[in-house]
N, C-alpha and C positions, 0 to 999 in steps of 0.2 A: 081589488083596489079601486077607490073612488077618485078619479081624476076628472074634473070638470073643467074642460078647456072650451075656448070659444069655437064653436063649430065652423065658423066661416073664415078660418085663418088663411091668408094668401100663401100661395106656394112660394118657396124661397129659391133663390138661385145662387146664394152664396152659404158657406158654412156658418152655422151659429158661432157666436163669439168664443164660447168655451171650447168647441171643436177646432176652431180656427187657431186658438192659441195652444192647443195640443199639438197640432200639426206644425205650427211655428217652432215649437220647442223640440220638434223631432221625436216626440213620444208617441205619436200616430204616423204610421208609414206603411208601405206594402209589405213590411216585415211584421206588422202587428195585426191582430184581429180586434175588432170593435164591436161592442153590443150596446145599442142605445135602449136603455130602460126607460119606457115612456116616450116613445119616439115621435108622436103625433102622427102627422102625415108621412113621416120617413124622409124629410128632406135631407137631413144630415146623412142618413145611410145611403141615399142615392148619390150624393155628391162625393162622399168618401169612395164609393165604388168606382165612380169616374176617375179617381185618384189612384186607382189600383189597391185600395185597401179592402180586405175582407171583412165587410159589415153587415149586420143585420140588426133588426130591432122589433120591439113589442110595445103595444099600447092597448090599453083596455077597450078604448072608444074605436080607433081606426085600424088596428092591427090585432084584434083579440085572439086569433087563431095562430099567432107566430108562437113559437116556443122561447121561454126565457132560458137563456144558456150562458155557460161561462165564456169569457173573452179576455184577453190580455188587457184591454181597456174597456172600461164600462162608462157610459156616459149618463148621468142622471141630471138632465137639463131642465132647470125651471120646473121641476115635478113636486119637490116638497112644499112649494108655495101653494099648490093647488089641492093637497090632501087635506080634508077637513078634520079628520079624527087624529089627535096626537098621537095615540098608540099605533095606529095603522102607519102614520107617517114615519114613525121610528122604525117599524117593521120594514117599509120600503126602503129606507137608507140602509138598513142591516142587510136586506137581501141583495141590494145592488152591490154593496161592498163584498159580500160572500161571493158573488159572481165574477168579481175581477181578480185575475190572477196575478196582475202587476200593478195597475193603476185604476182609481176611481176619479172620474172628472165630475164634479158635483157643482152645480150653480143654483142660486136662488136670487130673488129680488131683494135688494137691501137699501135701507134708509130712504125710502120713497114715501111720500105722502099721497093717499088716494083720497081725494075730495068726495063728498057726497055718498059715503059708504056707511053701511050698518055694520056694528060690531057683531061677530058671530064666533063662538068658541073663542080661540085665541087669536082669531084673524078678523077678516073683514069680508062682506058680501058686496060685490061690485054692482053697478048699475046694469050690468049684463047678466046678473044672477049667478057669478062664479065667484068661488071661494078664493081669498088671497091671503096668505100668512107672510106678512112683510118682516124680514129680519133686520136687526143691527148687525154690523160686521162681528162686533164681539159675541153676539148671541149665536150668530152662524158658526163661528169658530168653536165655541164651547159645545154646542150640540153636535157637530160632525165629529169632533175628537172624543166626546163622551160616548157616542154610539160605536164609533168605528175602533177607538182604542188606539188610534194612530196619529201622529202629528199631521196637521192640516198645513198645506203650503198655499197661502193667499196668493193668487195670480192677478186677480183684479177684484175690485169690490163686488162681492157676491159670487166669485169664481174661484175654485180651489182645486188642488190636486191632493189626493190621498194615496200614498204608495203602499203596496204590499210587498214589492220586490225591492229590496235594499240596494241591489246593484244598480237598478234603473234610477232609483232616488239619488244615489251617489253621482251618476253620471249627469242627471239633470242638474245637481248643485255645482258640479264641475263646469257645465256649459255655462252657468250664470256667473261663476267666478272668473273663468278664463275667457269665455266667448264674448262676454260684454266689453271687457277692455281691449281685446284683441281686434274687435271690430275697428279700432282706430289705427291699426297698424298699416304698414305701407303696403302689404300684398293686398289686402281688401280694397285700399284707396286705389291702387294700381288696377285692379280688376274692374273697378267702378268707372275708372277714367277711360278704360278701352271700350266699354259698352256702348253701342249706338244710342240706345235709348236713354242710358245714364247721361250721356253728353247732351242730349236733347233737354233732358230734365234740368241739368245745371244751367244751360243757357236760358231757359225759361225762368229759373229762380234769380239769375242774375239781372234779368231785364225787370222782373217784378220787384226785386228787392225782399223776397220772401218766397216760401215754397208754394208752388201753385196748387189750387184747389183741384179736385176731381173733375170739375167741369173745365178747368183751364188746361188739364193735361189728362188726356183720355188714355194714356198708356200705363197709367199706375197698375192696373192688375197684371200686365206682362212684366214690369219690372220688379213687383213685389214677388212674383214668382221665381224671378232670378236672384233677387238679393234679400229676401226675407221681408220682415215686417216693415211697415211703414215708418215706425220709429228709427229703425236702424237706416233706413234710406235717407231720412231727414238728417241724420248725423254725418253719413257719408256725403251728402250734397254739401253741408256746411264745410267739410274738409275739403271737398273738390273746388268750392268757391274760394276758400282761403289759400289753397295750393300749399297746404302744410301736411306733413306727415308725422304721425306719432309713433315712430318706430319704437318697440319697446327696448329698453336697456336692460343690462344685467340685473340692475337694482329693480326695475319694474316686474321683472319676472319672479324675483324672489318675493316681492310684495303680493303678486297674484297667487302664489302657492299658499302663502300665510294666510291670505284671506280665504281661500278655498278650505283649508283646514279648520278655520275658526267657523266658518258657515256650517260644515258638518257638525262640530261640536255644538253649535247653537241649536241645531235640530235634534240633538241627542243621539246622533248616529256614530256607530263605530266607524273609525278611519279604515278606509278600504286597503286591502293588501297592495304591497307596492306594484306587483304584477299587473294589477287591475287598472292602474293609472295609464293615460295615454302615453304612448312612446316618447313624444316630445316633452311632457312633463317628467317622466322617469329620467331623460337625459339632463333636463335642467336641475333635477334634484342631485344627480351624480356630480354635476359640475359645481353647484353652489353649497353643498353641504357634504360632509363625510359619509353620512348614512341617513337612512330613512328615520331611524331612531332620533337622530339630531333634529331633524326638521319637525317631527311631531313634538318633541320637548319645546322646541321654539315657538310652535303654534300654540301650545298650551299657554305659555307665558304671555304671548301676544294677546290671546282671548282673556286672560285675566285682567290685562291692563284696560280693557273696555268697560270694566265696572269701577275704575279709579276715576273719580271727577277731576283731580288735579292733573292727571295724565291727558284726559280728554281735552281740558281746558287749554293745556300747553300746546296740545296737537292743533287745535282749532287756530289757536294765536299765531303759531308758527306756519301754518299752512300757506299763508300768502295769497289766498284765494278769496273772492267774494267781499262782501260787506260785513266787517267785525264790529259788533255792538257790544255792550257791557255784559248782556246776558246771552246773546245769541250770535251765531254766524249765519249769514244768509249767503246763498249761492244759486246761481242759474243752473238748471238741470244739465246744461252743456258742459259743466265743469266737474261733474260728478266722477268721471273716469280718471280726473286728475287729483282728486282728493288724496290725502295719506291713507294708507291701508285701513288704520284703525277707524277712521270715519266712514270708509266704504262698508266696513263690517256693521257699523252701527246703523247705516242706511239700510243695509240688506236685512237686518233684524227687523227694522221698521216695516219694510215692505213685505215682510212674511206675515206681519199682523194685518196690514192694510190691504195688501195686494197691489198689483200694478194699477196705476191710475193716470188719468191726464193731469199733469201739473207743470209749472213753469219754474217754480222757485222752491227750494228747500231751505227750512229754517231749523238749524241744530242748536239746541240749547247747549251752552258751554260745559254743563255737567254731563252731557251725554244722555240724559234721562228722557228727553222729549224731542221728537222730531215732527215737523209740521209740513205737509205738502200743499203748496199754495198755487191756486189755479188763476192766472191773469189773462183771460182772453184778450187778444191784441197786444200782447208783450211787445212784439217786434214793431207793429204799426202806431200804436198810440204812445204819445209823449208820457203820459201818467197813467197807465191802465189801472182799472179798478179791480180788486179782489173779488172773484166770483163765488170761491168755495176754498175752504180749508179742511184737511184732514189732519188731525193731531194725533199722534201715537205716544203713548206714555209707556215706556218700556218696562219699568219695574213691575207694573200691574198688568202688563199686556193688554192695555186698554187703548181703544181708538174711539175718536169723537168727530163727527161731521158738523161743520157750520157753514151755512150758505148766505150770501150777501147779494145774490142776483136780484132780489126785490128790494133791496135797501136803497133809500134816497141818499144816504151818506155813507158809502162804503170806504174801506182803507184804500189807499192808492199808493202808487210806487213813485218814488224820486231816486235820483242818482242810479239809474239803470245801468251806467257803465260801470259801477262799483261791483255789479253782480256777475257780470260776464268778463270773459278773458279778452285780451287785446286782439286776438285772432277771430273773435266773433264778427260775423259779416256786417252788423250794424253798430260795432262799437264806436266807431268815429262819430256816427250821428248822435248816438247816447252821450258821448263825451262833449261834444259842442253844445248840446243842450244844457248839461249840468254847468259847464263853465259860463254860459250866458246867464242862467238863472243865478248862479253865485255872483256874477258882476252886478246884477240887478237887485241884489239883496233880497231875493225871494225865498230863500231856503233858510231863514233864521227863525221864523215863527214856530211856536210849538204845536199849533193846531193844524198845520198843513198836510198831517198825515192822512186826513180824511177829505173827501171830495169837497163838502162844502166849506170847510175851513180853508182849502186851497184856492177854491174859486173867489173866496172873500179876500184872500190875501193878494191874489192877482188883480182883482178889481180896485182894492185900495191902492195899489201901485201904478194902475192905468194901464194894464196888459191884459191880453187874451193870448190863447195858445191855439195855433191853427196848424193841424199836422204835427210836425216836430219844430215848428218855428215859434217865437215869441214875438208878437206884434203889438205895438202900442194902440190903445183905443182912445187916447187923448193926445193932444199935441205934445211932441217930445219934451218941450221944456217944462211941461207940468207933470210929466212922469219922472220916475227915478233915473237920474242921468249921471249919477255919480259913480266913479269907477270904484269906489270902496265903500262899504257898508258902515254907516255910523251907528250911534246908539239909537235905540227905538225910542 
């Protein structure tokens, strides 16, 4: 196999993102074996062994004498990008999948533009003389599923899980259906409240008015080890600051089970036998339904409603969350767990195509066909943050598209942030005060304020500027808009 890596790669002291995500999902543990196919210098192998995982690896350049052998989890980390010959690349993917007895973790570079590169075969030659095949997310999915003959679970852009073991796949989906929402429950919040480092983190967040950076809070590695991913910790901090508990009700438990069954069916998987389900879930089903057959039938009907635009529109309208516009519903990601079950399943389907990603706001089309994940850096700190990146998923065609605005002089910007978050959000009162002041000053009526330059022009015309989260006059007050009501333009 021809793998051309950069020979002076630095030694890593953290797991690669694909392996870190597999560990965080509970798919890699001391109970599993791992084989790293194309392991480079073996950093992931070394770090996994430190975690008590039986891990080994092979690489044609750094570890050519090692044997390629089966393991419950095989990692093919950023290897497909650097294999020049398309036929050999396919052979590598097939060989790696054949070695996996339970799970293949596969990752590639996606949606990145490499400047000053020469085209070669179906990829590029970098200025270091190495080959790079850059994939789109759609191309990545079609390629992996075509070669492996199994459904690909997108975990993040360019990172995917492909299961051989259907029971492991069912447990993975169950953790996503139940684990994500139950993170908000009282027991998780109570445990977080008791932890010394968690208390320290909450105090820091309260002082800063945001989650501290890695430089501001040096104990992140320890707290991540105790409570899981940084995203989970962020949500727990928000709840600790708010002093609210999202104890699941009887209705919420029923919703979770229906969401799980719908997730399974969306993956084309058989529903697991009743006895395979977690004990707590079995008890919930016995309490809420007369039989497992009844819950399965209700789950099928629930999934069917996902394809009915009128049902989706009615669900969005009645949700009572976020900003409802004529064509779309916008919500901040902090409200996802509070969405009605049908909308949570639609989001799940979109994330299966796009993978987990960094975003702040979700846009759901009222017909349920398109989902956009919008990234607004500085969402909490900036009065009107600019859109940096949008990942749109069109569900009927399983198509994803990436659009960036980071180099744009006139990117879309946000107004009325208070409408996107819940009243328990830590900065809700600040957002609300700003919106009310902008309404009072007649700043939100122009049609072109949705973009940076139009907004700046509207502010200037009214004689105002924004500093932080405050509106300040840049001309004497009597020359600026001073009326408490907005007249005709």
